[in-house]
KETIMAR-219964 format. One record per atom (N, C-alpha, C): atom name; x, y, z; residue in one letter. Coordinates in steps of 0.1 Angstrom, whole numbers, plus 5000, padded with zeros to 4 digits. Atoms other than C-alpha are relative to their C-alpha. Layout:
BEGIN
<'CA'; <X; Y; Z>; 'a'> ...
//
This chain:
BEGIN
<'N'; <5012; 5009; 5000>; 'x'> <'CA'; <1945; 5828; 2326>; 'x'> <'C'; <4992; 5003; 5012>; 'x'> <'N'; <5009; 4998; 4989>; 'x'> <'CA'; <1915; 5834; 2348>; 'x'> <'C'; <4990; 4988; 5001>; 'x'> <'N'; <5010; 5010; 4998>; 'x'> <'CA'; <1889; 5811; 2363>; 'x'> <'C'; <4989; 5006; 5008>; 'x'> <'N'; <5012; 4996; 4992>; 'x'> <'CA'; <1854; 5815; 2378>; 'x'> <'C'; <4998; 4988; 5009>; 'x'> <'N'; <5004; 5010; 4989>; 'x'> <'CA'; <1847; 5797; 2411>; 'x'> <'C'; <4987; 5004; 5005>; 'x'> <'N'; <5013; 4998; 4994>; 'x'> <'CA'; <1812; 5793; 2422>; 'x'> <'C'; <4998; 4990; 5012>; 'x'> <'N'; <5001; 5008; 4988>; 'x'> <'CA'; <1803; 5781; 2457>; 'x'> <'C'; <4985; 5002; 5005>; 'x'> <'N'; <5013; 4999; 4995>; 'x'> <'CA'; <1768; 5772; 2469>; 'x'> <'C'; <4998; 4989; 5011>; 'x'> <'N'; <5003; 5009; 4990>; 'x'> <'CA'; <1753; 5755; 2499>; 'x'> <'C'; <4993; 5007; 5012>; 'x'> <'N'; <5006; 4994; 4987>; 'x'> <'CA'; <1739; 5760; 2534>; 'x'> <'C'; <5010; 5009; 5006>; 'x'> <'N'; <4991; 4991; 4994>; 'x'> <'CA'; <1754; 5790; 2551>; 'x'> <'C'; <5005; 4995; 5013>; 'x'> <'N'; <4993; 5003; 4987>; 'x'> <'CA'; <1779; 5785; 2579>; 'x'> <'C'; <5012; 5009; 5001>; 'x'> <'N'; <4989; 4992; 4998>; 'x'> <'CA'; <1807; 5804; 2594>; 'x'> <'C'; <5013; 4995; 4993>; 'x'> <'N'; <4987; 5004; 5005>; 'x'> <'CA'; <1840; 5804; 2575>; 'x'> <'C'; <5001; 4996; 4986>; 'x'> <'N'; <4999; 5004; 5014>; 'x'> <'CA'; <1831; 5796; 2539>; 'x'> <'C'; <5009; 5009; 4992>; 'x'> <'N'; <4992; 4991; 5008>; 'x'> <'CA'; <1847; 5827; 2524>; 'x'> <'C'; <5015; 4998; 5004>; 'x'> <'N'; <4987; 5002; 4995>; 'x'> <'CA'; <1878; 5821; 2546>; 'x'> <'C'; <5006; 4987; 4995>; 'x'> <'N'; <4995; 5013; 5005>; 'x'> <'CA'; <1881; 5784; 2536>; 'x'> <'C'; <5004; 5001; 4985>; 'x'> <'N'; <4998; 4999; 5014>; 'x'> <'CA'; <1878; 5791; 2499>; 'x'> <'C'; <5012; 5009; 4996>; 'x'> <'N'; <4989; 4990; 5003>; 'x'> <'CA'; <1900; 5822; 2498>; 'x'> <'C'; <5013; 4995; 5005>; 'x'> <'N'; <4988; 5006; 4994>; 'x'> <'CA'; <1925; 5803; 2520>; 'x'> <'C'; <5007; 4990; 4990>; 'x'> <'N'; <4995; 5010; 5010>; 'x'> <'CA'; <1928; 5775; 2494>; 'x'> <'C'; <5006; 5008; 4988>; 'x'> <'N'; <4995; 4992; 5012>; 'x'> <'CA'; <1932; 5802; 2466>; 'x'> <'C'; <5014; 5005; 5004>; 'x'> <'N'; <4987; 4994; 4996>; 'x'> <'CA'; <1961; 5818; 2486>; 'x'> <'C'; <5010; 4988; 5001>; 'x'> <'N'; <4991; 5011; 4999>; 'x'> <'CA'; <1976; 5784; 2494>; 'x'> <'C'; <5006; 4995; 4987>; 'x'> <'N'; <4995; 5005; 5013>; 'x'> <'CA'; <1979; 5775; 2457>; 'x'> <'C'; <5003; 5010; 4990>; 'x'> <'N'; <4995; 4989; 5008>; 'x'> <'CA'; <1987; 5809; 2443>; 'x'> <'C'; <4989; 5006; 4990>; 'x'> <'N'; <5011; 4994; 5008>; 'x'> <'CA'; <1953; 5819; 2428>; 'x'> <'C'; <4997; 5013; 5006>; 'x'> <'N'; <5002; 4987; 4995>; 'x'> <'CA'; <1949; 5856; 2431>; 'x'> <'C'; <4985; 5004; 4998>; 'x'> <'N'; <5014; 4996; 5001>; 'x'> <'CA'; <1913; 5868; 2438>; 'x'> <'C'; <4999; 5014; 4994>; 'x'> <'N'; <5001; 4987; 5007>; 'x'> <'CA'; <1904; 5896; 2414>; 'x'> <'C'; <4987; 5006; 5004>; 'x'> <'N'; <5013; 4994; 4997>; 'x'> <'CA'; <1867; 5900; 2422>; 'x'> <'C'; <4992; 4989; 5007>; 'x'> <'N'; <5008; 5010; 4993>; 'x'> <'CA'; <1842; 5883; 2445>; 'x'> <'C'; <4986; 5006; 5003>; 'x'> <'N'; <5013; 4996; 4996>; 'x'> <'CA'; <1805; 5885; 2451>; 'x'> <'C'; <4994; 4989; 5007>; 'x'> <'N'; <5006; 5010; 4993>; 'x'> <'CA'; <1786; 5867; 2477>; 'x'> <'C'; <4987; 5005; 5006>; 'x'> <'N'; <5013; 4997; 4993>; 'x'> <'CA'; <1751; 5866; 2492>; 'x'> <'C'; <4995; 4989; 5008>; 'x'> <'N'; <5006; 5010; 4992>; 'x'> <'CA'; <1732; 5848; 2518>; 'x'> <'C'; <4985; 5003; 5000>; 'x'> <'N'; <5014; 4999; 5000>; 'x'> <'CA'; <1695; 5842; 2514>; 'x'> <'C'; <4994; 4990; 5010>; 'x'> <'N'; <5004; 5009; 4989>; 'x'> <'CA'; <1681; 5829; 2546>; 'x'> <'C'; <5011; 4991; 5004>; 'x'> <'N'; <4989; 5009; 4996>; 'x'> <'CA'; <1702; 5798; 2553>; 'x'> <'C'; <5008; 4995; 4988>; 'x'> <'N'; <4992; 5004; 5012>; 'x'> <'CA'; <1716; 5795; 2517>; 'x'> <'C'; <5011; 5010; 4997>; 'x'> <'N'; <4988; 4992; 5003>; 'x'> <'CA'; <1750; 5808; 2507>; 'x'> <'C'; <5003; 4998; 4985>; 'x'> <'N'; <4996; 5000; 5014>; 'x'> <'CA'; <1761; 5817; 2471>; 'x'> <'C'; <5012; 5010; 4999>; 'x'> <'N'; <4988; 4991; 5003>; 'x'> <'CA'; <1795; 5831; 2460>; 'x'> <'C'; <5005; 4997; 4987>; 'x'> <'N'; <4993; 5001; 5013>; 'x'> <'CA'; <1812; 5838; 2427>; 'x'> <'C'; <5013; 5007; 5002>; 'x'> <'N'; <4987; 4994; 5000>; 'x'> <'CA'; <1849; 5845; 2425>; 'x'> <'C'; <5006; 5000; 4986>; 'x'> <'N'; <4991; 5000; 5012>; 'x'> <'CA'; <1871; 5856; 2396>; 'x'> <'C'; <5014; 4999; 5005>; 'x'> <'N'; <4986; 5002; 4995>; 'x'> <'CA'; <1907; 5844; 2402>; 'x'> <'C'; <5009; 5000; 4988>; 'x'> <'N'; <4989; 5001; 5010>; 'x'> <'CA'; <1939; 5849; 2382>; 'x'> <'C'; <5008; 4988; 5004>; 'x'> <'N'; <4993; 5012; 4997>; 'x'> <'CA'; <1958; 5817; 2378>; 'x'> <'C'; <5015; 5000; 4995>; 'x'> <'N'; <4986; 4999; 5005>; 'x'> <'CA'; <1992; 5830; 2365>; 'x'> <'C'; <5010; 4995; 5010>; 'x'> <'N'; <4991; 5005; 4990>; 'x'> <'CA'; <2009; 5821; 2398>; 'x'> <'C'; <4996; 4987; 5006>; 'x'> <'N'; <5005; 5013; 4994>; 'x'> <'CA'; <1991; 5788; 2404>; 'x'> <'C'; <5012; 4991; 5002>; 'x'> <'N'; <4989; 5009; 4996>; 'x'> <'CA'; <2015; 5763; 2421>; 'x'> <'C'; <4997; 4986; 4996>; 'x'> <'N'; <5003; 5014; 5005>; 'x'> <'CA'; <1997; 5732; 2408>; 'x'> <'C'; <4993; 5001; 4987>; 'x'> <'N'; <5007; 5000; 5013>; 'x'> <'CA'; <1981; 5722; 2375>; 'x'> <'C'; <4986; 5004; 5003>; 'x'> <'N'; <5014; 4995; 4998>; 'x'> <'CA'; <1947; 5737; 2369>; 'x'> <'C'; <4990; 4989; 5004>; 'x'> <'N'; <5008; 5012; 4997>; 'x'> <'CA'; <1930; 5703; 2369>; 'x'> <'C'; <5001; 4996; 5015>; 'x'> <'N'; <4998; 5003; 4986>; 'x'> <'CA'; <1945; 5696; 2403>; 'x'> <'C'; <4993; 5010; 5010>; 'x'> <'N'; <5006; 4989; 4992>; 'x'> <'CA'; <1933; 5730; 2417>; 'x'> <'C'; <4985; 4998; 5000>; 'x'> <'N'; <5014; 5002; 5001>; 'x'> <'CA'; <1898; 5722; 2404>; 'x'> <'C'; <4996; 4989; 5010>; 'x'> <'N'; <5003; 5012; 4991>; 'x'> <'CA'; <1899; 5688; 2423>; 'x'> <'C'; <5002; 5004; 5015>; 'x'> <'N'; <4998; 4996; 4986>; 'x'> <'CA'; <1913; 5705; 2455>; 'x'> <'C'; <4988; 5008; 5005>; 'x'> <'N'; <5011; 4992; 4996>; 'x'> <'CA'; <1884; 5730; 2456>; 'x'> <'C'; <4987; 4991; 5001>; 'x'> <'N'; <5012; 5009; 4999>; 'x'> <'CA'; <1858; 5703; 2448>; 'x'> <'C'; <5001; 4992; 5013>; 'x'> <'N'; <4998; 5008; 4988>; 'x'> <'CA'; <1872; 5682; 2477>; 'x'> <'C'; <4997; 5009; 5012>; 'x'> <'N'; <5003; 4991; 4989>; 'x'> <'CA'; <1870; 5712; 2500>; 'x'> <'C'; <4985; 5002; 5001>; 'x'> <'N'; <5014; 4999; 5000>; 'x'> <'CA'; <1834; 5716; 2490>; 'x'> <'C'; <4993; 4987; 5006>; 'x'> <'N'; <5006; 5013; 4995>; 'x'> <'CA'; <1826; 5679; 2496>; 'x'> <'C'; <5002; 4999; 5015>; 'x'> <'N'; <4997; 5001; 4985>; 'x'> <'CA'; <1842; 5681; 2531>; 'x'> <'C'; <4992; 5009; 5008>; 'x'> <'N'; <5007; 4990; 4993>; 'x'> <'CA'; <1821; 5711; 2540>; 'x'> <'C'; <4986; 5001; 4996>; 'x'> <'N'; <5014; 4999; 5004>; 'x'> <'CA'; <1787; 5703; 2525>; 'x'> <'C'; <4997; 5011; 4990>; 'x'> <'N'; <5002; 4989; 5010>; 'x'> <'CA'; <1792; 5728; 2496>; 'x'> <'C'; <5002; 4994; 4986>; 'x'> <'N'; <4997; 5003; 5014>; 'x'> <'CA'; <1792; 5726; 2459>; 'x'> <'C'; <5009; 5011; 4995>; 'x'> <'N'; <4990; 4991; 5006>; 'x'> <'CA'; <1823; 5742; 2444>; 'x'> <'C'; <5004; 4996; 4986>; 'x'> <'N'; <4997; 5002; 5014>; 'x'> <'CA'; <1827; 5745; 2407>; 'x'> <'C'; <5011; 5010; 4996>; 'x'> <'N'; <4989; 4992; 5005>; 'x'> <'CA'; <1859; 5759; 2391>; 'x'> <'C'; <5001; 4998; 4985>; 'x'> <'N'; <5001; 5001; 5015>; 'x'> <'CA'; <1858; 5767; 2354>; 'x'> <'C'; <5009; 5011; 4994>; 'x'> <'N'; <4992; 4990; 5008>; 'x'> <'CA'; <1883; 5784; 2330>; 'x'> <'C'; <4990; 5011; 4996>; 'x'> <'N'; <5009; 4989; 5004>; 'x'> <'CA'; <1869; 5819; 2323>; 'x'> <'C'; <4995; 4999; 4986>; 'x'> <'N'; <5004; 5001; 5014>; 'x'> <'CA'; <1869; 5813; 2285>; 'x'> <'C'; <4988; 4990; 4998>; 'x'> <'N'; <5011; 5010; 5000>; 'x'> <'CA'; <1846; 5782; 2290>; 'x'> <'C'; <4988; 5006; 5006>; 'x'> <'N'; <5011; 4994; 4993>; 'x'> <'CA'; <1824; 5801; 2314>; 'x'> <'C'; <4993; 5010; 4991>; 'x'> <'N'; <5005; 4990; 5009>; 'x'> <'CA'; <1820; 5830; 2289>; 'x'> <'C'; <4993; 4993; 4988>; 'x'> <'N'; <5006; 5007; 5012>; 'x'> <'CA'; <1813; 5806; 2260>; 'x'> <'C'; <4986; 4994; 5004>; 'x'> <'N'; <5012; 5006; 4996>; 'x'> <'CA'; <1786; 5788; 2280>; 'x'> <'C'; <4989; 5010; 5002>; 'x'> <'N'; <5010; 4990; 4997>; 'x'> <'CA'; <1768; 5821; 2288>; 'x'> <'C'; <4998; 5010; 4989>; 'x'> <'N'; <5002; 4991; 5011>; 'x'> <'CA'; <1769; 5837; 2254>; 'x'> <'C'; <4986; 4996; 4993>; 'x'> <'N'; <5013; 5002; 5006>; 'x'> <'CA'; <1735; 5841; 2237>; 'x'> <'C'; <5002; 5000; 4985>; 'x'> 
//
């Protein structure tokens, strides 16, 4: 099972480290990542494998949301199948 994680907010040092650190801490393997900074705005999209996740998926979603809230970021974590369904024409 894979998930798509999106992170947006004002740019600051350590965003990639914080999010990837939580992925590592809970067993989510980062498969692909794309990030960009436009002036003071940060945007990142990650594809992660969840086969070795050490918590329930819903709890992982909540952990990342809390991380975002604590750092002034918006972090959405969505199952890859739902993400793909939402973006089909």
